[in-house]
C-alpha positions as CSV (number, residue, x, y, z in Angstrom):
1,X,55.1,-95.1,-83.2
2,X,54.7,-97.9,-85.7
3,X,55.4,-96.5,-89.1
4,X,54.0,-99.5,-91.1
5,X,50.7,-99.4,-89.1
6,X,50.5,-95.6,-89.6
7,X,51.0,-95.9,-93.3
8,X,48.5,-98.7,-93.6
9,X,45.8,-97.1,-91.6
10,X,46.3,-93.7,-93.3
11,X,46.2,-95.3,-96.8
12,X,43.0,-97.2,-96.0
13,X,41.4,-94.1,-94.6
14,X,42.6,-92.0,-97.6
15,X,41.1,-94.5,-100.1
16,X,37.8,-94.4,-98.3
17,X,37.9,-90.6,-98.1
18,X,38.7,-90.2,-101.8
19,X,35.9,-92.7,-102.7
20,X,33.5,-90.6,-100.7
21,X,34.6,-87.3,-102.2
22,X,34.4,-88.6,-105.8
23,X,31.0,-90.1,-105.2
24,X,29.9,-87.0,-103.4
25,X,31.0,-84.8,-106.4
26,X,28.3,-86.6,-108.5
27,X,25.7,-87.5,-105.9
28,X,24.4,-84.6,-103.7
29,X,23.1,-86.8,-100.9
30,X,26.6,-88.2,-100.4
31,X,28.0,-84.7,-100.5
32,X,25.5,-83.6,-97.8
33,X,27.1,-86.3,-95.5
34,X,30.7,-85.3,-96.1
35,X,31.2,-84.1,-92.5
36,X,29.7,-87.1,-90.7
37,X,31.1,-89.6,-93.3
38,X,34.6,-88.0,-93.2
39,X,34.8,-88.1,-89.5
40,X,33.5,-91.7,-89.4
41,X,36.3,-92.7,-91.9
42,X,38.9,-90.9,-89.7
43,X,37.6,-92.8,-86.6
44,X,38.0,-96.1,-88.5
45,X,41.6,-95.1,-89.6
46,X,42.4,-94.4,-85.9
47,X,40.9,-97.6,-84.8
48,X,42.9,-99.5,-87.5
49,X,46.1,-97.9,-86.4
50,X,45.6,-98.8,-82.7
51,X,44.6,-102.4,-83.6
52,X,47.6,-103.0,-85.9
53,X,50.3,-101.1,-83.9
54,X,49.8,-102.8,-80.5
55,X,51.5,-99.9,-78.8
56,X,51.0,-97.9,-75.6
57,X,48.0,-95.7,-74.9
58,X,49.8,-92.6,-76.0
59,X,51.0,-94.3,-79.2
60,X,47.4,-95.4,-80.0
61,X,46.0,-91.9,-79.4
62,X,48.7,-90.0,-81.3
63,X,48.8,-92.5,-84.1
64,X,45.1,-92.5,-84.4
65,X,45.0,-88.7,-84.5
66,X,47.6,-88.6,-87.2
67,X,46.0,-91.3,-89.3
68,X,42.6,-89.7,-89.0
69,X,43.8,-86.1,-89.6
70,X,46.1,-86.9,-92.6
71,X,43.6,-89.0,-94.5
72,X,40.9,-86.3,-93.9
73,X,43.3,-83.4,-94.9
74,X,44.0,-85.0,-98.3
75,X,40.3,-86.0,-98.8
76,X,39.1,-82.4,-98.0
77,X,41.8,-81.0,-100.2
78,X,40.4,-83.1,-103.1
79,X,36.9,-81.9,-102.3
80,X,38.1,-78.3,-102.2
81,X,39.8,-78.7,-105.6
82,X,36.5,-80.1,-107.0
83,X,34.8,-77.0,-105.5
84,X,32.6,-79.1,-103.3
85,X,33.7,-77.5,-99.9
86,X,34.9,-74.1,-98.7
87,X,38.6,-73.5,-97.9
88,X,37.9,-73.1,-94.2
89,X,36.8,-76.8,-94.1
90,X,40.4,-77.7,-94.7
91,X,41.3,-76.5,-91.2
92,X,38.0,-77.2,-89.4
93,X,37.4,-80.6,-91.0
94,X,41.0,-81.7,-90.5
95,X,41.0,-80.8,-86.8
96,X,37.6,-82.5,-86.2
97,X,38.8,-85.6,-88.0
98,X,42.1,-85.7,-86.1
99,X,40.0,-85.7,-82.9
100,X,37.8,-88.5,-84.2
101,X,40.9,-90.4,-85.2
102,X,42.1,-90.0,-81.7
103,X,38.8,-91.4,-80.4
104,X,39.2,-94.3,-82.9
105,X,42.6,-94.9,-81.5
106,X,41.2,-95.1,-78.0
107,X,38.4,-97.5,-79.1
108,X,41.0,-99.7,-80.9
109,X,43.1,-99.8,-77.7
110,X,40.1,-100.7,-75.5
111,X,38.8,-103.5,-77.7
112,X,42.2,-105.1,-78.3
């Protein structure tokens, strides 16, 4: 696993997640799209990892899942601390985002 690529992809995903959470805290229409938006951001994080890492299929899938899951976990935790989501979303949203990060990793590997 390429540590630099993982950190970069996760950091970009996290910045996007936090921007969405902060905006959603103040704009209800953005808050209504947290689930779709968050998973889309995790997909992008996974895709970025696979494109930057240039590793094997398993590396792209695992790295994409980690990048997508970690950035979502922190973003969801921020939304929870702002009382914008329920605690169970920490688990469900992180798992869903890890899967979409894995899909992003696969897409990144395919289009390389």
